[in-house]
C-alpha positions in Angstrom: 95.4 3.2 3.1 95.5 6.6 4.6 92.6 7.8 2.6 90.6 4.8 3.7 91.5 5.3 7.4 90.6 9.0 7.3 87.3 8.5 5.4 84.2 9.8 7.1 82.2 7.3 9.0 78.6 6.9 10.0 75.5 7.7 8.0 77.3 9.9 5.5 79.8 7.2 4.8 77.1 4.6 4.2 75.4 6.8 1.7 78.6 6.9 -0.3 79.3 3.2 -0.3 78.8 1.0 -3.3 75.8 -1.2 -3.8 77.9 -4.2 -2.6 78.5 -2.4 0.6 74.9 -1.6 1.1 74.0 -5.2 0.3 76.5 -6.5 2.9 75.0 -4.2 5.5 71.5 -5.4 4.6 72.7 -9.0 4.9 74.2 -8.3 8.3 70.9 -6.7 9.5 68.8 -9.6 8.1 71.1 -12.1 9.9 70.2 -10.5 13.2 73.4 -8.5 13.7 72.7 -5.4 15.8 74.7 -2.2 15.7 76.5 -1.6 18.9 74.6 0.8 21.3 76.0 3.2 23.8 76.1 2.1 27.4 73.0 2.8 29.5 74.9 5.3 31.7 75.8 7.5 28.7 72.2 7.4 27.5 70.8 8.8 30.7 70.3 12.5 30.7 73.0 14.3 32.4 74.9 11.1 33.5 78.3 12.6 32.8 77.2 16.2 32.3 77.2 18.6 35.3 73.8 19.9 36.2 73.3 23.7 36.4 73.9 25.0 39.9 70.8 24.9 42.1 68.8 22.6 39.8 68.2 20.1 42.6 68.4 22.7 45.4 65.8 24.5 47.4 64.9 26.9 44.5 63.8 24.0 42.3 61.8 22.5 45.1 60.2 25.9 45.7 59.3 26.3 42.0 57.8 22.8 41.9 55.7 23.5 45.1 54.6 26.9 43.7 53.4 25.4 40.4 51.6 22.6 42.3 50.0 25.1 44.6 48.8 27.3 41.7 47.0 24.5 39.9 43.3 25.1 39.2 42.1 22.2 41.4 44.2 23.0 44.5 41.3 24.8 46.3 38.9 22.0 45.4 41.1 19.3 46.9 42.0 21.4 49.9 38.4 22.0 50.8 37.3 18.4 50.3 40.3 16.8 51.9 40.6 19.1 54.9 36.9 19.0 55.7 36.7 15.2 55.5 39.8 14.8 57.6 38.5 17.1 60.3 35.2 15.3 60.4 36.8 11.8 60.6 39.2 12.9 63.3 36.3 14.5 65.1 34.4 11.3 65.1 37.3 9.5 66.6 37.8 12.1 69.3 34.0 12.3 70.1 34.0 8.6 70.8 37.1 8.8 73.0 36.0 12.0 74.9 32.3 11.0 75.4 32.7 7.4 76.7 33.0 8.3 80.4 30.2 10.9 80.1 27.9 8.4 78.6 28.6 5.8 81.3 28.0 8.5 84.0 24.5 8.9 82.4 23.9 5.1 82.4 24.1 5.0 78.7 26.1 2.8 76.3 29.7 4.0 75.9 29.1 4.6 72.2 25.9 6.6 72.6 27.2 10.0 71.7 29.4 8.5 68.9 26.5 6.8 67.3 24.5 10.0 67.2 27.4 12.0 65.8 28.1 9.3 63.2 24.4 9.4 62.1 24.6 13.2 61.8 27.9 12.9 59.8 26.1 10.5 57.3 23.3 13.0 56.9 25.8 15.8 56.6 27.7 14.0 54.0 24.5 13.7 51.9 23.9 17.4 52.4 27.5 18.2 51.4 27.2 16.1 48.2 23.8 17.7 47.3 25.2 21.3 47.9 28.3 20.6 45.9 26.2 19.6 42.9 23.7 22.5 43.1 24.2 25.4 40.7 24.6 28.9 42.2 21.1 29.9 41.0 19.5 27.2 43.1 21.5 28.3 46.2 20.3 31.8 45.7 16.7 30.5 45.3 17.0 28.6 48.6 18.3 31.7 50.6 14.9 33.3 51.2 13.0 30.2 52.3 15.9 29.2 54.5 15.9 32.6 56.2 12.2 32.5 56.8 12.2 29.0 58.2 15.2 29.9 60.5 13.4 33.0 61.9 10.2 31.0 62.4 12.0 28.3 64.4 13.9 30.8 66.4 10.6 32.4 67.4 9.2 29.0 68.4 12.2 28.5 70.7 11.1 31.4 72.9 7.5 30.0 73.3 7.1 28.2 76.7 6.6 24.5 76.3 8.3 24.3 72.9 11.7 25.7 73.6 14.1 23.7 75.7 16.8 25.2 78.0 20.2 23.4 78.2 23.0 24.8 80.2 21.1 28.0 81.0 20.4 28.9 77.4 17.0 28.4 75.8 18.0 27.8 72.2 16.7 24.3 71.5 13.6 22.5 70.2 13.0 18.9 71.0 12.3 16.6 68.0 11.3 13.7 70.1 13.5 11.2 72.0 17.1 12.1 72.2 17.2 14.4 69.2 17.3 18.1 69.7 17.5 21.0 67.1 19.2 24.3 67.6 17.7 26.7 65.0 20.4 29.4 65.6 22.9 27.2 63.9 20.9 27.2 60.7 20.4 31.0 61.1 24.2 31.4 60.4 23.8 29.5 57.1 20.7 31.5 56.2 22.4 34.8 56.9 25.3 33.9 54.6 23.2 32.8 51.7 20.6 35.6 52.0 23.2 38.3 52.6 25.3 37.1 49.7 22.3 37.1 47.3 21.2 40.6 48.6 24.6 42.2 48.1 25.1 40.5 44.7 21.9 41.9 43.4 22.7 45.4 44.7 26.1 45.2 43.2 24.7 44.3 39.8 22.5 47.4 40.0 25.5 49.5 41.3 23.8 50.5 44.5 26.5 49.5 47.0 28.1 52.9 46.6 25.3 54.3 48.8 25.6 53.6 52.5 21.9 53.1 53.0 21.7 50.3 50.4 24.8 48.7 51.9 23.2 48.6 55.4 19.5 48.2 54.7 18.0 45.6 54.9 21.2 43.5 55.7 22.0 45.0 59.1 18.3 45.2 60.4 17.7 41.5 59.5 21.0 40.5 61.1 20.1 42.4 64.3 16.7 40.6 64.3 18.5 37.3 64.3 20.9 38.5 67.0 18.0 39.6 69.1 16.2 36.3 68.9 19.5 34.5 69.8 20.2 36.8 72.7 16.7 36.2 74.1 17.8 32.6 74.7 21.1 33.7 76.2 23.4 32.3 73.6 26.2 34.8 73.5 28.6 32.6 71.6 26.4 32.2 68.5 25.6 35.9 68.6 29.4 36.6 68.3 29.6 34.4 65.3 26.6 35.9 63.6 28.2 39.3 64.2 31.4 38.1 62.6 29.5 36.9 59.5 27.8 40.3 59.2 31.2 42.1 59.4 32.7 39.7 56.9 29.9 40.4 54.4 30.3 44.2 54.9 34.0 44.0 54.4 33.7 42.0 51.2 31.1 44.5 50.0 33.7 47.3 50.4 32.1 49.2 53.3 33.9 52.5 53.9 36.1 52.6 57.0 33.9 55.0 58.8 30.8 53.0 58.2 32.5 49.8 59.2 34.0 51.3 62.3 30.6 52.7 63.3 28.8 49.3 63.0 31.7 47.7 64.9 31.6 50.3 67.6 27.8 49.9 68.1 28.2 46.1 68.2 31.0 46.4 70.8 28.8 48.7 73.0 25.9 46.3 72.8 28.1 43.4 73.7 29.6 45.2 76.6 26.2 46.0 78.0 25.0 42.4 77.6 28.2 41.0 79.2 28.3 43.4 82.1 24.6 42.8 83.0 25.0 39.0 83.4 27.1 37.7 86.3 27.8 34.4 84.5 29.3 36.1 81.4 31.3 38.4 83.7 32.8 35.4 85.4 33.7 33.9 82.1 35.4 37.1 81.1 37.3 37.2 84.4 38.6 33.7 83.8 40.4 34.5 80.6 44.0 33.4 81.0 43.4 32.2 84.6 45.7 29.6 86.1 43.9 29.4 89.5 40.5 27.8 90.1 39.3 30.8 92.0 37.8 31.1 95.5 34.5 29.4 94.5 35.9 27.3 91.6 34.4 29.7 89.0 37.4 29.1 86.7 37.3 25.3 87.0 36.6 24.6 83.3 39.2 27.1 82.0 42.0 25.9 84.3 41.3 22.2 83.7 41.4 22.8 79.9 44.9 24.1 80.4 45.8 21.1 82.5 44.6 18.8 79.8 46.8 20.5 77.1 49.8 20.7 79.4 49.7 17.0 80.3 49.7 15.9 76.7 53.3 16.7 75.9 54.6 16.3 72.4 52.7 13.2 71.3 50.0 12.8 74.0 49.2 10.1 76.5 47.5 7.9 73.9 44.1 7.7 72.3 41.5 7.0 75.0 44.0 7.6 77.9 42.8 11.0 78.9 42.5 11.7 82.7 40.6 15.0 82.5 37.5 13.4 80.8 36.9 11.4 84.0 34.7 14.1 85.5 37.4 16.8 85.8 36.7 18.7 82.6 33.1 19.7 81.9 31.9 19.3 78.3 34.9 17.2 77.1 33.2 16.1 73.9 31.6 19.5 72.9 33.2 22.8 73.8 36.5 21.5 75.1 37.1 18.6 72.8 40.3 20.4 71.6 41.7 20.1 75.1 41.1 16.3 75.1 42.7 16.1 71.7 45.8 17.8 73.1 45.9 15.5 76.1 45.6 12.3 74.1 47.4 13.2 70.8 49.7 15.9 72.2 51.1 18.9 70.4 51.3 17.0 67.2 47.6 16.3 67.2 46.6 19.9 68.0 48.9 21.3 65.4 47.4 18.9 62.8 43.9 20.1 63.6 45.1 23.8 63.3 46.8 23.0 60.0 43.6 21.5 58.6 41.6 24.5 59.6 44.2 26.8 58.1 44.1 24.9 54.8 40.3 25.1 54.8 40.4 28.8 55.5 43.0 29.5 52.8 41.1 27.5 50.2 37.9 29.4 51.0 39.7 32.8 50.6 41.2 31.6 47.3 37.8 30.6 46.0 36.4 34.0 47.0 39.3 35.9 45.5 39.4 34.2 42.1 35.8 34.3 41.1 34.1 36.9 38.9 30.6 36.1 40.3 29.6 38.5 43.1 27.3 36.0 44.8 30.0 33.3 44.9 32.5 35.8 46.3 30.2 37.0 49.1 28.9 33.4 49.9 32.4 31.9 49.9 33.8 34.8 52.0 30.9 34.5 54.4 31.3 30.7 54.9 35.0 31.1 55.4 34.5 33.9 57.9 32.0 31.7 59.8 34.1 28.6 60.0 37.3 30.4 60.7 35.8 32.7 63.4 34.1 29.7 65.1 37.4 27.8 65.2 39.3 30.8 66.6 36.7 31.4 69.3 36.6 27.8 70.4 40.3 27.2 70.3 41.1 30.6 71.9 38.8 29.7 74.8 40.5 26.4 75.3 43.9 28.0 75.3 42.8 30.7 77.7 43.3 33.5 75.2 39.5 34.3 74.9 36.5 34.0 77.2 34.6 30.8 77.1 31.8 31.4 74.6 30.2 28.0 74.6 30.6 27.4 70.8 31.6 24.0 69.4 34.6 23.4 67.2 33.2 23.2 63.6 33.1 19.8 62.0 34.9 18.4 65.1 32.9 18.7 68.3 29.8 16.7 69.1 26.5 18.2 68.0 24.4 17.4 65.0 22.8 20.9 64.9 26.2 22.4 64.3 27.5 19.7 62.0 24.7 19.6 59.5 24.7 23.3 58.4 28.5 23.4 58.5 28.8 20.4 56.1 26.3 22.0 53.8 28.4 25.2 53.9 31.5 23.2 53.0 29.5 21.7 50.1 28.9 25.3 48.9 32.6 25.9 48.9 33.2 22.8 46.9 30.5 23.8 44.4 32.1 27.2 44.0 35.6 25.7 43.6 34.3 23.4 40.9 32.6 26.2 39.0 35.9 28.1 38.5 36.5 28.2 34.7 40.1 26.8 35.1 39.0 24.1 37.5 36.0 23.2 35.3 38.4 22.8 32.3 40.8 20.7 34.3 38.0 18.4 35.5 36.6 18.0 32.0 40.1 17.2 30.6 40.7 14.6 33.3 37.4 12.9 32.6 38.2 12.8 28.9 41.7 11.4 29.4 40.5 8.8 31.8 37.7 7.8 29.5 40.0 7.4 26.5 42.5 5.4 28.5 39.9 3.0 29.8 38.6 2.5 26.3 42.0 1.8 24.8 42.9 -0.7 27.5 39.6 -2.5 27.1 39.9 -2.8 23.3 43.6 -3.9 23.4 42.7 -6.7 25.9 39.9 -7.8 23.7 42.1 -8.0 20.5 44.8 -10.0 22.4 42.2 -12.5 23.6 41.0 -13.0 20.0 44.5 -13.6 18.6 45.4 -16.3 21.1 45.3 -19.9 19.7 42.5 -22.1 21.0 44.8 -24.3 23.0 46.9 -21.6 24.6 46.2 -20.6 28.1 
């Protein structure tokens, strides 16, 4: 009895049993008897075993977030998602901010919204087209785009063709309510042409010489700046200068050369600002909290009023007070102020976070590529969008002079929206062409295709095996 009680049990004991014992076991299994299983709580991983310290703590969450952030498709989804969210939220705010302005002009309340929505549809088509184009086609389009932009900017200065709006002659009438601002397309042309030029010179190892780094990039950029300044558009000139500096920085311009170009541009800008009373008054209204003796700081101060009255969560969508004739340009240059008034600090911080995500993704694309054209083009687009957002939001907050530039992808204006959405399509195309992202997308398409095929075949077999009378 003692030997039997102390005999080994389990699989080893079964192997040592006689044939009768194995036959009895087989009969029990055939009769439907099941071996007892452990409780579900003991089968779960770590149900009664202590977890290592910090496994569920902040360190584990940080590691998971870092792995997710480092995935190959992170930049692709950030660019696509943030750009679309900014555009959609911009359409909502354009409709809310422009209703009163449209009614003042005896137009339907949705007049500006419908024009912006049409521009967004065309811009979406441009975005999709740009995201599917190879880099070679983008490089081939750079020279024709630059030539057409310069030609249109020259036409703007011809009397009878160019149209002046707000004191700046930078528009061409396309018939009816549609206007075109060629200088907005000049920014896109400078990015593509400058990126192609620097990439070709880098392939020939010519960027180590200062004359090849500056010529013909800087003269062509100054030509565009001169045509823009003839129309009086200081804001667009600032953005074009930022794009030029961004390209030179990415090309590795020496500090002395970079400082020299920056100093020359600052001197020219000071001369242009000091020689124009309107620009001087805008510079004097930076950070102003008083309207001034003649109301010269009216727009800047009422922009601060709109932001201050919004509070944490705003007065509600459509409930702005400043858009009732108090704040000029509520749906273009100062739409961020209306956003702060109606959506509060939460809404403005959301917009800032979306622009920050878009800027980070652009820098990531430029930093991880081996193609020099992709690096220069992605860096130029990121500099353009980020600098324009900083100039616009800084002016609304009173931190920078009012430059008269719209908030990219957000403010009203088809001439600004179309080239910007095409530029976002460039970033998406570059993010897709990353080797790791391309492999991840190919793997995802393969897995989804196989999964769909298996499910379809399984459903078909099950249908064939059913009896004819079964439902």
